[in-house]
N, CA and C of each residue as an Amber inpcrd file, in Angstrom:
protein
   240
  -5.1650000   6.0900000 -20.8940000  -4.4390000   5.7890000 -19.8090000
  -3.3250000   6.8470000 -19.4940000  -3.4680000   7.1740000 -18.1690000
  -2.4460000   7.8630000 -17.6360000  -0.9560000   7.4610000 -17.8650000
   0.2880000   8.3720000 -17.9830000   1.3250000   8.0010000 -17.7740000
   1.9810000   7.5510000 -16.5270000   2.9450000   6.6190000 -16.5980000
   3.2710000   5.9320000 -15.1480000   3.9650000   6.9940000 -14.2940000
   3.9750000   6.9900000 -13.0290000   4.6670000   7.7360000 -12.0800000
   5.1930000   6.8780000 -11.4100000   6.3430000   7.3950000 -10.1030000
   6.8960000   6.6800000  -9.3430000   6.7950000   6.8490000  -7.9520000
   6.3610000   6.1460000  -6.9410000   6.1630000   6.3800000  -5.6820000
   7.0530000   5.9100000  -4.8850000   7.1920000   6.6110000  -3.9250000
   8.5370000   6.3170000  -2.8670000   8.1240000   7.0360000  -1.7250000
   8.8190000   6.4050000  -0.2850000   8.9660000   6.9630000   0.7990000
  10.0210000   7.7890000   0.8760000  10.0170000   9.1160000   1.2050000
  11.3010000   9.8710000   1.4540000  12.0290000   9.5230000   2.5120000
  13.2780000  10.1650000   2.5840000  14.1910000   9.8360000   3.6240000
  14.1260000  10.5650000   4.9050000  12.9790000  11.4820000   4.9030000
  12.9710000  12.3840000   6.3470000  12.5510000  11.4840000   7.5060000
  12.6690000  12.1680000   8.5480000  12.2730000  11.2060000   9.7020000
  10.7480000  10.9590000   9.7220000   9.9400000  11.8320000   8.9320000
   8.3170000  11.8120000   8.8020000   8.0300000  10.6100000   7.9720000
   9.0150000  10.0130000   7.1720000   8.7760000   9.1300000   6.1410000
   7.4360000   9.2520000   5.2820000   7.3710000  10.2850000   4.5680000
   6.3710000  10.8210000   3.8150000   6.1750000  10.1180000   2.4570000
   4.8490000   9.7420000   2.0400000   4.6450000   9.2030000   0.6620000
   4.5800000  10.2880000  -0.2170000   5.5730000   9.8670000  -1.4580000
   5.5030000  10.8790000  -2.6220000   5.3510000  10.1890000  -3.8680000
   5.0400000  11.0490000  -4.9310000   4.8890000  10.3480000  -6.3360000
   5.4610000  11.5270000  -7.2570000   6.3140000  11.0700000  -8.1830000
   6.8850000  11.9030000  -9.0980000   6.7660000  11.1090000 -10.5810000
   6.9610000  11.8620000 -11.5560000   6.7480000  11.5990000 -12.8960000
   8.2250000  10.9410000 -13.4580000   9.2860000  11.5930000 -12.6790000
  10.7350000  11.3170000 -12.9010000  11.3050000  10.3110000 -12.1790000
  11.6040000   8.9900000 -12.8200000  11.9940000   7.9830000 -12.0490000
  13.4850000   8.2810000 -11.4570000  14.4380000   8.8640000 -11.9760000
  15.6660000   9.1840000 -11.3210000  15.7120000   9.9540000 -10.0790000
  14.6530000  10.9910000 -10.3100000  14.3350000  11.6950000  -9.1780000
  13.7030000  10.9890000  -7.8560000  12.8540000  10.1820000  -8.1960000
  12.2510000   9.2410000  -7.3990000  13.2660000   8.4630000  -6.5570000
  14.0860000   7.8070000  -7.2520000  15.3330000   7.1120000  -6.9210000
  16.2410000   7.9240000  -5.8770000  16.5030000   9.0490000  -6.4200000
  17.5730000  10.0980000  -5.5970000  16.8180000  10.3360000  -4.1390000
  15.7560000  10.6150000  -4.0770000  15.0130000  10.9120000  -2.8880000
  14.4180000   9.7730000  -1.8080000  14.3170000   8.5250000  -2.5300000
  13.7510000   7.3950000  -1.8950000  14.7090000   6.8950000  -0.7190000
  13.9720000   6.4340000   0.3540000  14.8630000   5.8170000   1.4220000
  14.9100000   4.4150000   1.0740000  14.1930000   3.9240000   0.2770000
  14.3550000   2.4660000   0.0740000  13.8630000   2.2200000  -1.5450000
  12.9620000   1.4100000  -1.8430000  12.2350000   1.0240000  -3.0370000
  11.4310000   1.9980000  -3.8630000  11.2880000   1.8570000  -5.0730000
  10.4890000   2.9240000  -5.8890000   9.6860000   2.0190000  -6.6240000
   8.2220000   2.2350000  -6.7430000   7.2640000   1.5260000  -7.4560000
   6.5260000   2.5070000  -8.3440000   6.0860000   1.6760000  -9.5790000
   5.0610000   2.3850000 -10.4860000   3.9090000   2.7890000  -9.8090000
   3.4650000   4.0150000 -10.1900000   2.0220000   4.1690000  -9.6030000
   1.1930000   5.1770000 -10.8450000  -0.0230000   4.6410000 -10.9010000
  -0.7940000   5.0600000 -12.0540000  -1.9260000   6.1380000 -11.5420000
  -2.0060000   6.4510000 -10.3060000  -3.0470000   7.1370000  -9.6850000
  -2.6300000   8.7480000 -10.0020000  -3.6480000   9.8620000  -9.9880000
  -3.4550000  11.0980000 -10.0650000  -2.4940000  11.5940000  -8.9290000
  -1.7480000  12.4260000  -9.4760000  -0.7480000  13.1000000  -8.5880000
  -0.1270000  14.5210000  -9.1930000   0.1640000  15.1550000  -8.1560000
   0.9440000  16.5070000  -8.5420000   1.4820000  17.0640000  -7.1300000
   2.5970000  17.8190000  -7.4080000   3.3180000  18.5250000  -6.3570000
   3.9870000  17.5280000  -5.7880000   4.4230000  16.3020000  -6.3290000
   4.9830000  15.3340000  -5.4940000   4.2880000  14.4020000  -4.5880000
   3.0310000  14.6110000  -4.7520000   2.0260000  13.8490000  -3.8370000
   0.6520000  13.2230000  -4.6320000   0.1760000  11.9930000  -4.1470000
  -0.8760000  11.7000000  -4.6960000  -2.0260000  12.7080000  -4.6270000
  -2.9300000  12.7580000  -5.4920000  -3.9810000  13.6110000  -5.3390000
  -5.4500000  13.0510000  -4.7170000  -6.1390000  13.6600000  -4.0510000
  -7.4900000  13.0690000  -3.4550000  -8.5800000  14.0510000  -3.6640000
  -9.3690000  14.1090000  -4.6220000 -10.4390000  14.9590000  -4.9000000
  -9.6370000  16.3530000  -5.3780000  -8.4780000  16.2490000  -6.1800000
  -7.9010000  17.2960000  -6.6870000  -6.7810000  17.9480000  -5.8420000
  -6.7370000  17.6220000  -4.5260000  -5.9440000  18.1880000  -3.5150000
  -4.8050000  17.1590000  -3.0720000  -3.6500000  17.6320000  -2.8390000
  -2.4530000  16.9860000  -2.5160000  -2.7540000  16.2010000  -1.2370000
  -2.4050000  14.8460000  -1.1640000  -2.6360000  14.0230000   0.0560000
  -1.4510000  13.6420000   0.6690000  -1.0060000  14.1890000   1.7420000
   0.2720000  13.9770000   2.3930000   0.1560000  13.0540000   3.4340000
   0.7680000  11.8740000   3.0050000   0.7080000  10.7940000   4.1780000
   1.9050000  10.4440000   5.0490000   1.9560000  10.3250000   6.1630000
   3.0390000  10.0030000   6.9670000   2.8270000   8.4850000   7.2450000
   3.8340000   7.8240000   6.4370000   3.8140000   6.4340000   6.2830000
   4.0790000   5.5060000   7.6480000   4.8570000   5.9310000   8.7510000
   5.0920000   5.3580000   9.8200000   3.7690000   5.2760000  10.5940000
   3.0860000   6.3090000  10.6670000   1.8250000   6.2680000  11.4960000
   0.4030000   6.0940000  10.6600000   0.6710000   6.0100000   9.2540000
  -0.2890000   5.9310000   8.3950000  -1.4610000   7.0990000   8.7070000
  -0.9500000   8.1130000   9.0900000  -1.8790000   9.2550000   8.9400000
  -1.8240000  10.4450000   8.0240000  -2.9370000  10.9100000   7.6820000
  -2.7750000  12.0100000   6.5970000  -2.7640000  13.3940000   7.3100000
  -1.9800000  14.2300000   6.8130000  -1.8640000  15.4380000   7.4740000
  -2.9680000  16.2200000   7.8290000  -3.8690000  16.4570000   7.0330000
  -5.3870000  17.0230000   7.1580000  -6.2940000  15.9700000   7.7790000
  -5.8810000  14.9020000   8.2390000  -6.7550000  14.0730000   8.6940000
  -7.8370000  13.2870000   7.8990000  -7.4340000  13.4920000   6.5650000
  -8.7840000  12.5900000   5.6730000  -8.1240000  11.1970000   5.4980000
  -9.3440000  10.4750000   5.0590000  -9.0040000   9.1940000   4.8570000
  -8.1800000   8.8370000   3.6790000  -7.1510000   7.6670000   3.8500000
  -6.2310000   7.3850000   2.9160000  -6.9310000   6.1690000   2.0040000
  -7.0540000   6.3860000   0.7190000  -7.7880000   5.4210000  -0.1580000
  -6.9770000   4.1500000  -0.0080000  -7.6500000   3.0020000  -0.2580000
  -6.8540000   1.8320000  -0.1730000  -5.8910000   1.4710000  -1.4490000
  -5.8960000   2.1030000  -2.4150000  -4.9670000   1.9460000  -3.6270000
  -3.6180000   2.5570000  -2.9900000  -3.8910000   3.6960000  -2.2230000
  -2.7170000   4.4210000  -1.8770000  -2.0790000   3.4930000  -0.6120000
  -2.9110000   2.8890000   0.1720000  -2.1900000   2.0530000   1.3740000
  -1.4320000   0.8430000   0.7840000  -2.1100000   0.3290000  -0.4430000
  -1.3900000  -0.4680000  -1.0910000  -0.1160000  -0.3680000  -1.7280000
   0.1060000   0.9860000  -2.2190000   1.4530000   1.3560000  -2.7200000
   2.3280000   1.4450000  -1.6310000   1.7660000   2.1310000  -0.4680000
   2.8150000   2.2310000   0.5600000   3.2610000   0.8580000   1.2740000
   2.2220000  -0.0590000   1.4170000   2.4830000  -1.4720000   1.8000000
   3.7990000  -2.2170000   0.7580000   3.6170000  -1.6500000  -0.6300000
   4.5190000  -2.3830000  -1.5470000   6.0670000  -1.5880000  -1.1780000
   6.2150000  -0.5640000  -0.8260000   7.1220000   0.0590000  -0.4380000
   7.8730000  -0.1020000   0.9330000   7.2540000  -0.9710000   1.7080000
   7.9850000  -1.3020000   3.0200000   8.4260000  -2.4710000   3.1580000
C-alpha cells in the first residue's frame, strides 16, 4: 500500500488541486482544508497515466482537457 499524501486546493486565484507528501507543506499552501490522499502523485499534482493532472477546481477543468477521474473529483468535493 502506498504512503499517504495530502491533498489541498491552493490559494491562487485559479484554485488548483495539489497533492504533497508533506502534511505541513500542504497546510502552509492550502486555502482551506487538507485531506489524506492515497493516489499516485508527483510534482505536487495527482498523476493520470504517469502524467501530472492539473485541475482548476472552480471550473472543474483540466489544463490539457483530459477527463478528471471520479476519485479525484471526490477528493476535490471533500475540500470544498
